ZAKOLDREN-426111 format. One record per residue (C-alpha): x, y negated, z; residue number from 1. Coordinates in nm, 3 decimals. Example, Ala and Ser with C-alpha at 12.3 -4.5 7.8 and 13.67 -1.06 7.14 Angstrom:
BEGIN
<<1.230, 0.450, 0.780>, 1>;
<<1.367, 0.106, 0.714>, 2>;
This chain:
BEGIN
<<-0.005, -0.003, 0.001>, 1>;
<<0.293, -0.234, 0.044>, 2>;
<<0.424, -0.145, -0.296>, 3>;
<<0.094, -0.246, -0.443>, 4>;
<<0.095, -0.558, -0.260>, 5>;
<<0.445, -0.637, -0.376>, 6>;
<<0.354, -0.568, -0.733>, 7>;
<<0.049, -0.780, -0.690>, 8>;
<<0.281, -1.065, -0.558>, 9>;
<<0.514, -1.019, -0.836>, 10>;
<<0.219, -0.997, -1.109>, 11>;
<<0.067, -1.312, -0.954>, 12>;
<<0.408, -1.510, -0.952>, 13>;
<<0.480, -1.382, -1.308>, 14>;
<<0.117, -1.509, -1.405>, 15>;
<<0.176, -1.843, -1.239>, 16>;
<<0.520, -1.888, -1.398>, 17>;
<<0.365, -1.805, -1.742>, 18>;
<<0.090, -2.048, -1.685>, 19>;
<<0.326, -2.305, -1.579>, 20>;
<<0.525, -2.233, -1.883>, 21>;
<<0.232, -2.252, -2.134>, 22>;
<<0.128, -2.603, -1.955>, 23>;
<<0.501, -2.727, -2.001>, 24>;
<<0.503, -2.608, -2.364>, 25>;
<<0.173, -2.786, -2.433>, 26>;
<<0.290, -3.089, -2.257>, 27>;
<<0.600, -3.066, -2.473>, 28>;
<<0.402, -3.043, -2.797>, 29>;
<<0.192, -3.327, -2.721>, 30>;
<<0.512, -3.536, -2.621>, 31>;
<<0.653, -3.431, -2.969>, 32>;
<<0.318, -3.551, -3.134>, 33>;
<<0.303, -3.858, -2.937>, 34>;
<<0.689, -3.924, -3.039>, 35>;
<<0.600, -3.869, -3.410>, 36>;
<<0.297, -4.084, -3.404>, 37>;
<<0.504, -4.342, -3.234>, 38>;
<<0.758, -4.317, -3.493>, 39>;
<<0.510, -4.354, -3.759>, 40>;
<<0.333, -4.642, -3.617>, 41>;
<<0.671, -4.824, -3.579>, 42>;
<<0.768, -4.755, -3.953>, 43>;
<<0.432, -4.899, -4.042>, 44>;
<<0.446, -5.192, -3.834>, 45>;
<<0.838, -5.268, -3.942>, 46>;
<<0.691, -5.236, -4.297>, 47>;
<<0.397, -5.443, -4.231>, 48>;
<<0.620, -5.727, -4.070>, 49>;
<<0.877, -5.706, -4.337>, 50>;
<<0.575, -5.744, -4.591>, 51>;
<<0.426, -6.040, -4.412>, 52>;
<<0.759, -6.224, -4.387>, 53>;
<<0.828, -6.150, -4.749>, 54>;
<<0.485, -6.281, -4.851>, 55>;
<<0.514, -6.588, -4.634>, 56>;
<<0.874, -6.653, -4.759>, 57>;
<<0.754, -6.618, -5.133>, 58>;
<<0.460, -6.852, -5.046>, 59>;
<<0.700, -7.112, -4.887>, 60>;
<<0.929, -7.094, -5.178>, 61>;
<<0.644, -7.135, -5.448>, 62>;
<<0.515, -7.407, -5.243>, 63>;
<<0.827, -7.583, -5.216>, 64>;
<<0.914, -7.542, -5.590>, 65>;
<<0.561, -7.668, -5.665>, 66>;
<<0.593, -7.977, -5.445>, 67>;
<<0.955, -8.036, -5.583>, 68>;
<<0.838, -8.020, -5.951>, 69>;
<<0.529, -8.246, -5.860>, 70>;
<<0.760, -8.501, -5.690>, 71>;
<<1.008, -8.483, -5.978>, 72>;
<<0.721, -8.538, -6.234>, 73>;
<<0.576, -8.831, -6.027>, 74>;
<<0.902, -9.003, -5.992>, 75>;
<<0.983, -8.957, -6.349>, 76>;
<<0.629, -9.103, -6.454>, 77>;
<<0.692, -9.401, -6.208>, 78>;
<<1.020, -9.466, -6.330>, 79>;
<<0.900, -9.453, -6.676>, 80>;
<<0.622, -9.707, -6.601>, 81>;
<<0.858, -9.919, -6.432>, 82>;
<<1.087, -9.910, -6.724>, 83>;
<<0.797, -10.015, -6.958>, 84>;
<<0.709, -10.295, -6.741>, 85>;
<<1.042, -10.421, -6.707>, 86>;
<<1.114, -10.402, -7.076>, 87>;
<<0.786, -10.598, -7.134>, 88>;
<<0.870, -10.861, -6.891>, 89>;
<<1.232, -10.884, -7.049>, 90>;
<<1.091, -10.904, -7.382>, 91>;
<<0.842, -11.174, -7.268>, 92>;
<<1.098, -11.377, -7.106>, 93>;
<<1.330, -11.352, -7.412>, 94>;
<<1.038, -11.454, -7.648>, 95>;
<<0.946, -11.751, -7.416>, 96>;
<<1.309, -11.867, -7.380>, 97>;
<<1.347, -11.822, -7.778>, 98>;
<<1.038, -12.011, -7.835>, 99>;
<<1.152, -12.290, -7.603>, 100>;
<<1.486, -12.304, -7.770>, 101>;
<<1.304, -12.317, -8.113>, 102>;
<<1.098, -12.618, -7.986>, 103>;
<<1.374, -12.802, -7.844>, 104>;
<<1.584, -12.735, -8.171>, 105>;
<<1.279, -12.849, -8.398>, 106>;
<<1.221, -13.142, -8.177>, 107>;
<<1.581, -13.258, -8.189>, 108>;
<<1.570, -13.216, -8.579>, 109>;
<<1.250, -13.402, -8.600>, 110>;
<<1.402, -13.662, -8.400>, 111>;
<<1.714, -13.679, -8.592>, 112>;
<<1.530, -13.713, -8.913>, 113>;
<<1.305, -13.981, -8.773>, 114>;
<<1.594, -14.176, -8.689>, 115>;
<<1.755, -14.135, -9.023>, 116>;
<<1.432, -14.240, -9.192>, 117>;
<<1.380, -14.525, -8.956>, 118>;
<<1.765, -14.648, -8.989>, 119>;
<<1.769, -14.590, -9.364>, 120>;
<<1.464, -14.798, -9.420>, 121>;
<<1.548, -15.059, -9.162>, 122>;
<<1.657, -15.419, -9.264>, 123>;
<<1.981, -15.403, -9.117>, 124>;
<<2.070, -15.041, -9.221>, 125>;
<<2.424, -15.000, -9.360>, 126>;
<<2.282, -14.668, -9.542>, 127>;
<<1.987, -14.877, -9.701>, 128>;
<<2.150, -14.865, -10.034>, 129>;
<<2.321, -14.518, -10.042>, 130>;
<<2.074, -14.240, -9.924>, 131>;
<<1.750, -14.304, -10.089>, 132>;
<<1.853, -14.425, -10.434>, 133>;
């Protein structure tokens, strides 16, 4: 009877050890599955973050290029408009100065002709008998 008790105790101990071994194995398998899932989630998160950063970077570069091109075009148009205005003003000033010089020259010529006519037809003109005969 004592031997049967020993056998029962050994069988019970082996059963408990086997149950613990099964539980540890199940926990190990669950831990491996959790580790694999965590690794997959980490890889997906890293890929997502890299994708988001790439999209943001591409967007920023695109917006920057568009803004730069827009500003360049705006500055070029503004410079062209300013150049046209400066050219028109310069041409106008030159034309006004040329007209003023022409008016002065014509006035001087008319005055000189008038003086010559007055002097040549005057009573005391030394040119009276030389210019208009």
